[in-house]
N, C-alpha and C positions, 0 to 999 in steps of 0.2 A: 504494500499499499504506500501511495506517495505521501511523503512529510510535507505539508503545506506550510506550517510554522515551525522553526526550530530556533530556539532562543538558548544561547550559552552563556552562563556566568554573566548575565546582564546586571550592571550595576549604575545606578543613575542617583546621584546625591545632590541635595538642594544646600544652600547655605544654612538653613535651619536644621540640617542633619537628616531631615525626612526624605524619603525616596525608596528604593529598593536596592538589595544587596544580593548579589550572586545567584540570581534567579535563572533557572534551566529547565525548560519543558518544550514537549513537541505537541502540535495538533496534526492528526492524520486527516487525509481527504475524506470528507463525508461526516467528520465528527461535528457535534454541537458541544463545545467546551464551556462550561461555566467558570469563570474566575470570580470566586467568592471570596468576600472578605469586608470588614467594617470599613466605613468612611475613613480614608488616609492611610489604608494599608497598602497604597502601592498599585492598585488596578488600573487606574487611569494613567499612571506614569508609565506602566508597560505598555498599554496600548498606544499611547503617543509616541514612545520609542519605535514600536513596529511601524507606526506610519509616518516615521520621519519628522514628527512635531517637537520632539527634543533629542538632544544628542547625549547618549549614555557616556558615562565616565569609563566605562569599560565593558567588554562582552562583545558577543556576535549575535547578529540577527539574520536569518535567512528565511525568505519566502519563495515557495517552489524550488527550493534547492539553489537560490541566487542569493548573493549577499546585497542586502538593502542599501548599503553605503556605496557599492560600484553599479548597482544594476536597479537602482531606484525607480526610475521611470518606467521600465519594463514590468516590475513586480506590480507597482500601483495601478497600471493598466487593467490589471487582474484582480484588483481589490476595491471593496466598497467599505464606507465607514459611517458610522453616527457617534461622534464623541461628543459628550456633554450635550448643550442645545443645538436642535438643528439649525443650519444657516439658511434661513428662510427670508425673503423679501416680501415684507407685510403687504406692501402696497400692489404686489403682483398677484396674478392667479396662480392657482395650482399648477395649471400647464405651462404659465410663462416662467415659472420658477425652474420647472424642469427643462424648459427650453434654454434658459440662461446657462444651466449646468452643463446641457447638450454642446453648447459651443467648445467646451474644453476638449471633448471627444471627436466631434468634427462627423460622425458616421451615424447619428442617432436622429432617426425621422419622427414625424408627427404619430405614426402607427405605433412605434416603440413606447413614446410617452403615454400613449392612451393605454397601452398593455400595462405598463407599470403602474399607472393610476388605477387600473381595474384590479390588479393585484393586491393592493393596499385599500380598496374599496371606497376609493376617492373619484372614480370616473365621473360619476354624477355632479360632482362639485368642481370639476376641472376649470370652469370659468369663473369661481368665486374667489374673492381676495383671500389670501391665506391668513392676513391680520384678522379676520373674523372666524376663523377656525377654533374650534376647542383645543384644549391641550391635547388630547387624544388624537385629533386630526391632525394636528402640527407635528405630534410624532409619527404618525402613519406617513406624512408628506416627508419628513425626514428619511423614513425607510425607503421611499419611492426613490429619493436623491442617491441612497446608498445602492440601490438595485438597478439604477438607470442604465450603467454600461455592461449589464450582464455579468457582473463579477463571479469569480469562482470562490473567492473567500470574502466574507463580510464580518466587520469588526464593529461591535455594538457596545457603547458604555452605558450601562443602566438604562436599557431601552423603555422598561415600564416605569420608571421614577416618577411620581406624581399622578399616575392614571388610576381612574376608578376601575372597578371590577371588569366591566365591559370592555374598557380599553386594554387591559391587561390581557385579557383572553384573546381579544382580536390580534394584538402583536404576537402573542405565543403561536396563534394558529399560523399568521403569516409566515414566522420563522419555520414551524413544522412543514408547511407546504413547500416552500423553497427549498429545504433541506431533502425532503422525501421525493419531491417530483422534479427538481433540477439540479440535485446533488451540490447544492451550496455548501461549503464549510463555514461554520461560525464560530467565532471566539467572543462570548458574552460575559460582560462583568455584572455583577449585582451584589448587594449587601443582603438579599433575601434569599435565605436557603430554600425555602419552600418554592420559590420560582424557579431557581437552579434545578431543583430536583424534577419538576414538572415539564422543563424545557429541554434540558441538556442530557448528553449520554455519558459524559465525562466531568469531572470537577478537579479544579486546582484551586487550594485554599491559600489565600495571602493573610499574613497576620504581622504588623509592625514591619513592613517592607520586606519580608522574607516569604517564600515559598515553603508552607510547612506540610503539605499533603497534595498528593495527585493522583487519581485513580478513577477507573469506570465507576459511574454511580451506582450501579448494580452490584459491584464489590463492596462499596462503601456501605450499602444498606443491608448486607448480610448479617452485620453483627450491631446495626443500629436501627431504631425503629423508624427514623427519618433523617434527612440530610441536616436539618438543624442540629439532632443530637450528635451527628457525626461531626459537625463543624465544632461544637462546643467541647467534644473530646479530644479532639486533635489540637485545640488551642490550649486546653488545660495541661495536656502533655507537653506542650511547647513551653508553657510557663513553669513546667515542673510540679503542677498541682498533682494530688491523689486523684484518680478517677475513679469513682464507687459504680 
């Protein structure tokens, strides 16, 4: 199976000493990997490093077997992302937002834009201004932007943060469909163990800037009633606490 993401000894430290230290893991083609950890644990730092939005202090990052430092443009053409808030022009319609993004790629037509809007259940709102959208609709428009160029890898940072139950379920279903029907590989960050359990097939646990556990969710649940319980157990072990 092809390794889509390979991270070796990634370290990125900020002036306040926060960041990530010696993180190594892989993501295989077809995986939906959940990067689980509390706020400030380093999840977004890792994603930004993968996307070239920050410069690691040390370590190596490869996408599709290519070094992101030397083959950045080539690997980014195969990668979509939604990190932090979607980059949306509020005064433009949903379709116009995608048209603006399409200029970067040069080979995306109106039919492709309609197909992507349909994927995220926004086709009927294609002419509406994005500034009038609900939070859930804006998040789905952000997903449409991430899916626009038919990426093989999609990186999503807290994609359901702030959404109501209906919005959470919609985003989860979009991810599931893109993975199962189109074979898209996902790396998804969240501080909610239950959401990772429902959405992903593998989990990587971040705590205080370090990767403390990584394994298939099926394996993690063999000895734990939930992924939440698994997370608490590995974090307590990391802190040297007695696990009962």
